[in-house]
C-alpha positions in Angstrom: 2.0 -33.9 13.3 5.3 -32.8 15.4 4.0 -32.4 19.3 6.5 -30.4 21.1 5.8 -29.2 25.3 7.2 -25.9 23.3 7.1 -24.2 19.6 9.0 -21.1 19.3 8.0 -19.2 15.9 11.4 -17.2 15.1 15.0 -18.2 15.3 16.6 -15.1 16.2 18.2 -13.9 19.6 14.4 -13.9 20.9 13.6 -17.6 20.2 17.5 -18.7 20.5 17.5 -17.1 24.0 13.9 -18.9 24.9 15.1 -22.2 23.4 18.5 -22.3 25.1 16.5 -21.8 28.6 13.7 -24.4 28.1 15.6 -26.9 26.2 17.9 -27.3 28.8 15.4 -27.2 31.7 14.4 -30.7 29.8 11.2 -29.3 28.2 10.7 -30.9 24.2 11.3 -27.3 22.3 11.1 -27.2 18.5 12.2 -23.5 16.8 10.8 -22.5 13.6 11.7 -20.3 11.1 11.1 -18.8 7.6 14.6 -18.3 6.6 17.6 -20.7 6.5 20.5 -20.2 8.9 23.2 -18.2 8.7 20.7 -15.4 6.9 21.3 -11.7 6.5 19.6 -9.7 9.2 19.6 -6.0 8.9 20.8 -4.3 12.6 23.7 -2.1 13.6 24.6 -4.7 15.5 25.9 -2.9 18.7 26.0 -4.5 22.2 26.1 -2.5 25.4 26.9 -4.2 28.2 23.7 -5.1 29.6 23.8 -7.2 27.1 27.1 -9.1 27.1 26.1 -9.1 30.9 23.1 -11.1 29.8 25.0 -13.3 27.6 26.8 -14.2 30.2 24.2 -15.1 32.5 22.3 -17.2 30.3 24.7 -18.4 27.8 28.3 -18.1 29.5 29.9 -16.3 27.3 31.8 -13.0 28.5 32.9 -10.6 26.1 36.5 -11.9 25.8 35.2 -15.6 24.8 33.0 -13.6 22.0 35.8 -11.9 20.8 37.6 -14.6 20.8 35.3 -16.7 18.8 34.8 -13.7 16.1 31.5 -13.0 17.4 32.2 -9.7 18.6 34.1 -8.3 15.5 35.2 -4.5 16.4 35.2 -2.9 19.9 35.3 1.0 20.6 35.9 3.3 23.6 35.0 6.1 21.9 32.0 7.8 20.4 30.8 10.7 18.7 27.5 12.9 18.6 27.0 15.2 15.6 24.1 18.1 15.2 24.4 18.0 11.3 28.1 18.5 10.3 29.0 20.3 13.8 30.8 17.6 16.2 29.2 18.1 19.7 30.9 15.2 21.4 34.1 13.2 21.0 34.6 11.3 24.0 36.5 8.0 25.1 35.1 6.0 28.0 35.9 2.7 29.7 32.4 1.9 28.8 33.2 -0.5 26.1 30.7 -0.7 22.5 30.6 -4.0 21.2 29.8 -5.1 17.6 28.6 -8.3 16.0 27.6 -8.9 12.4 23.6 -10.0 12.7 23.9 -13.1 10.8 27.3 -14.9 12.7 25.7 -13.3 16.0 21.9 -15.0 15.3 23.9 -18.4 14.2 26.0 -18.5 17.1 23.1 -18.4 19.5 20.5 -20.6 17.5 23.8 -23.4 17.9 23.8 -22.4 21.7 19.8 -23.6 21.4 20.5 -26.7 18.9 23.4 -28.0 21.5 20.7 -28.0 24.2 18.5 -30.8 22.1 16.1 -28.4 20.4 14.5 -29.2 17.0 15.1 -27.2 14.5 12.9 -26.3 11.2 14.0 -24.0 8.9 12.7 -23.2 5.5 9.4 -23.1 7.2 7.2 -20.2 7.2 4.3 -20.1 9.6 0.8 -19.5 8.2 -1.8 -19.5 11.3 -1.6 -20.6 15.0 -4.7 -21.9 17.0 -4.5 -20.7 20.4 -7.3 -22.6 21.7 -5.7 -25.9 20.8 -2.1 -25.6 20.6 -2.1 -26.1 17.0 0.5 -24.6 15.0 0.7 -24.5 10.7 3.9 -24.1 8.1 3.9 -23.1 4.6 5.1 -27.0 3.9 2.2 -28.3 5.3 3.2 -29.1 8.4 0.7 -29.0 11.3 2.4 -28.7 14.9 1.0 -28.8 18.2 2.5 -27.8 21.5 1.1 -27.0 25.1 2.8 -23.5 25.0 3.9 -21.3 21.4 6.4 -18.1 21.8 6.2 -16.2 18.8 9.5 -14.6 18.3 8.8 -14.2 14.8 9.8 -10.7 14.3 7.8 -7.1 13.7 5.7 -8.7 11.4 5.3 -11.4 13.2 2.1 -14.1 12.3 1.7 -15.3 15.5 0.3 -11.8 16.8 -2.3 -11.8 14.2 -4.3 -14.9 16.7 -4.5 -12.1 19.6 -7.7 -10.4 20.0 -7.7 -6.7 19.5 -7.7 -5.4 23.1 -4.2 -6.7 23.4 -3.1 -5.8 19.9 -4.5 -2.3 18.9 -3.7 -2.8 15.6 -3.9 0.9 14.3 -1.8 2.2 17.6 0.8 -0.6 16.8 1.1 0.7 12.9 0.9 4.3 14.0 4.3 3.5 16.3 6.6 2.2 13.8 9.8 3.6 12.4 11.1 3.0 9.0 15.0 2.9 8.7 17.2 2.3 6.0 21.1 0.6 6.0 23.6 0.1 4.1 27.0 -1.3 4.1 30.2 0.0 3.4 33.6 -2.2 2.9 36.7 -0.8 4.5 38.3 -0.9 1.4 36.0 1.9 0.1 36.3 4.3 2.3 38.9 7.4 2.0 38.9 7.7 6.1 39.4 5.7 8.7 36.0 5.0 11.4 36.9 3.6 14.3 34.2 4.5 16.6 30.4 4.9 16.8 28.5 7.8 15.8 25.1 9.2 16.1 24.1 12.0 13.8 21.2 14.2 14.9 19.1 16.9 12.7 18.6 14.8 9.5 15.2 13.3 10.4 12.7 14.1 13.0 12.1 11.8 15.6 14.9 9.5 14.8 18.6 9.8 13.9 21.4 8.4 12.0 24.5 6.3 12.7 27.3 5.3 11.2 28.9 1.9 13.5 32.2 0.9 12.8 32.7 -3.4 12.2 35.8 -5.6 11.5 35.7 -5.2 7.4 32.7 -2.4 7.0 31.0 0.4 8.4 27.4 0.4 8.7 25.6 3.8 7.8 21.9 3.7 8.8 18.9 5.9 9.5 15.8 5.3 11.0 12.7 7.8 12.7 9.4 7.6 13.6 7.5 7.5 10.3 4.3 9.7 10.9 7.0 12.6 12.1 8.5 12.1 8.5 6.7 13.3 5.5 9.7 13.9 3.2 10.7 10.2 1.7 13.2 8.3 3.8 15.7 7.2 0.6 15.7 11.0 0.4 16.4 11.9 3.8 19.1 9.4 3.7 20.9 10.6 0.5 21.2 13.7 2.5 22.7 12.1 5.1 24.9 10.5 3.1 25.9 13.4 1.6 26.7 15.1 4.3 29.1 12.5 5.4 31.2 12.9 1.7 30.0 8.9 1.2 29.2 7.6 -1.5 26.7 4.5 -1.3 27.7 1.1 -3.2 25.5 0.3 -6.2 24.8 -2.6 -8.0 25.8 -3.9 -11.1 22.7 -1.9 -12.5 23.9 1.5 -11.1 21.2 1.1 -8.2 22.1 1.8 -4.0 22.3 -1.1 -2.4 19.9 0.3 0.4 18.4 -1.6 3.1 15.2 -0.9 4.4 13.3 -2.3 7.2 10.6 -1.4 9.8 11.2 -1.2 13.4 8.8 -1.3 16.3 9.4 2.3 17.8 6.8 2.6 20.7 4.4 0.3 20.0 5.0 -2.1 23.3 2.5 -4.5 23.8 1.6 -4.2 27.7 0.0 -8.0 27.4 2.0 -9.9 25.5 -0.2 -13.3 26.5 -2.9 -14.6 25.2 -3.9 -18.3 26.6 -1.0 -20.0 26.1 1.1 -17.8 23.3 3.5 -15.4 24.2 5.0 -12.5 22.2 8.6 -11.5 23.2 10.7 -9.4 21.3 10.1 -7.0 18.2 7.0 -9.2 17.8 5.5 -7.7 20.6 7.3 -4.2 20.1 9.7 -4.2 22.5 12.4 -1.9 21.4 13.7 1.2 22.7 11.4 4.2 22.0 14.4 6.3 21.8 17.3 4.6 20.5 15.5 1.6 18.7 17.8 -1.0 20.2 16.1 -4.0 20.4 18.6 -7.1 20.9 18.8 -6.4 24.3 14.9 -6.5 24.8 14.8 -9.7 22.7 17.2 -11.4 25.2 15.6 -10.0 28.2 11.9 -10.7 27.2 12.4 -14.0 25.9 13.9 -15.1 29.4 10.8 -13.3 31.0 8.9 -16.1 28.9 10.8 -19.1 29.4 11.0 -18.3 33.1 6.8 -18.2 33.3 6.7 -21.3 31.3 8.8 -23.1 33.5 7.1 -22.0 36.5 3.4 -22.8 35.0 5.0 -26.0 34.1 6.3 -26.9 37.6 3.7 -25.4 39.8 0.8 -24.9 37.7 0.4 -20.8 37.9 -1.5 -19.2 35.4 1.2 -18.4 32.5 -0.5 -14.8 31.8 -0.2 -13.6 35.4 3.2 -15.0 35.8 4.8 -13.6 32.9 3.1 -9.8 33.0 4.8 -9.9 36.6 8.2 -10.4 35.2 7.4 -8.2 32.5 6.8 -5.2 34.9 9.2 -5.6 36.7 12.2 -6.1 34.8 10.8 -4.7 31.4 8.2 -2.7 30.6 8.9 0.0 32.9 11.8 1.1 31.1 10.1 1.2 27.8 7.0 3.2 29.5 9.7 5.8 30.4 11.4 6.3 27.2 8.3 6.8 25.2 7.5 9.4 27.5 11.1 11.0 27.6 10.9 10.4 23.9 8.5 13.4 23.5 10.9 16.1 25.6 13.5 14.8 23.7 12.4 15.2 20.2 10.7 18.1 21.0 13.4 19.9 21.7 15.8 18.8 18.8 12.9 19.7 16.8 12.4 23.2 17.8 15.6 24.4 20.1 18.1 26.6 18.4 21.6 25.0 17.4 23.2 26.3 20.1 20.8 25.0 22.8 20.3 22.1 21.1 24.0 21.4 21.8 23.9 22.6 26.0 21.0 19.8 25.8 23.0 17.4 24.2 26.1 18.0 26.5 24.4 18.2 29.5 22.8 14.9 29.0 25.5 13.0 27.1 27.0 10.9 30.2 23.5 10.0 31.7 22.3 8.7 27.9 25.9 6.9 28.0 25.0 5.2 31.5 21.2 4.6 30.3 22.6 2.5 26.9 24.6 0.4 29.2 22.6 -0.2 31.3 24.4 1.5 34.5 20.7 3.6 34.9 17.5 3.9 33.9 15.4 6.8 32.0 15.3 8.3 35.1 16.8 11.9 36.8 18.4 9.8 39.4 20.4 6.5 38.9 19.3 3.6 40.9 22.5 1.5 40.4 21.7 -2.2 42.3 24.1 -4.6 42.0 26.1 -2.6 39.3 23.3 -2.4 37.4 19.7 -0.8 37.0 18.0 -3.8 37.1 18.6 -7.3 39.2 17.9 -10.5 37.4 14.7 -12.7 38.5 
């Protein structure tokens, strides 16, 4: 049996953040993942300023060092917003949009955690968790024991299954998932240069489509709340591609190389702690209910989980009470406001005529930009403190 202070299920950004912090503070820490890294990962790969600042604070990596190491592989100061084929916004900004390939990004962070002494177990799928005894079993028959367990194992989290119904209302969880499709198009296959991120409205209800540039390719995707879209998402994506005059790459049999994945899209768990088990990132439904952005919240929630465990170890403070206080201060408020606001945002986009939609987008454009980067929260009044809308613990 493998015994540790902390076991983390999932080696993505959420798991790597917690593992790095905990191991650096001297706790014996293990990370387990069903994949062998580096592994392909579907994601637009956008890092707004609030995320790059967190990377600087936690990992001591700045935008320039990440670019020098090839982790940030594309940066843009421009952006565009469309309503179907109508270009509404075409602007430049002094706030950079940084893009990463998630396979490289996740591997880089995992190596950061391993450099602090984390024990890594790859190709090990978590199959069961006992929150009372602190036991965890994997697909190869291994049994692990730990004082604390962190579930950073994504939207289909196995760790989450050990939570009782009063903390995970499973029907509500399922009702708030979004479906997303993405395709990678090599730049060599493009007839025009795509040098800035694009957001496309009107192709999907309660969601949007996107075109994100990377160094060697572009990522074209679409995503929306599943229960609000009755048309097949594959067809919605094909309509979007046709509107762009893009041809999706196909395999040798002529099948489209579409990649689908679910996104937590408003199913935030407000009590992601059960006994000494904590859920973070997508496993706790912590993604923006409007943009669907989850990388920042994966990092941030895992930072809060790690700090809570360290405090419990040091002072004996109850883990759940400590963790919920930090989450309620630094994570939950923005996601709650975003979930309320999206009713107005997507309701307006659905019902307003095109001319009024254009005026609404132009009115909210700069505010949305500042929210994405963390210069303000989802409020009518900016509340900047120390250069960002939330200070660190």
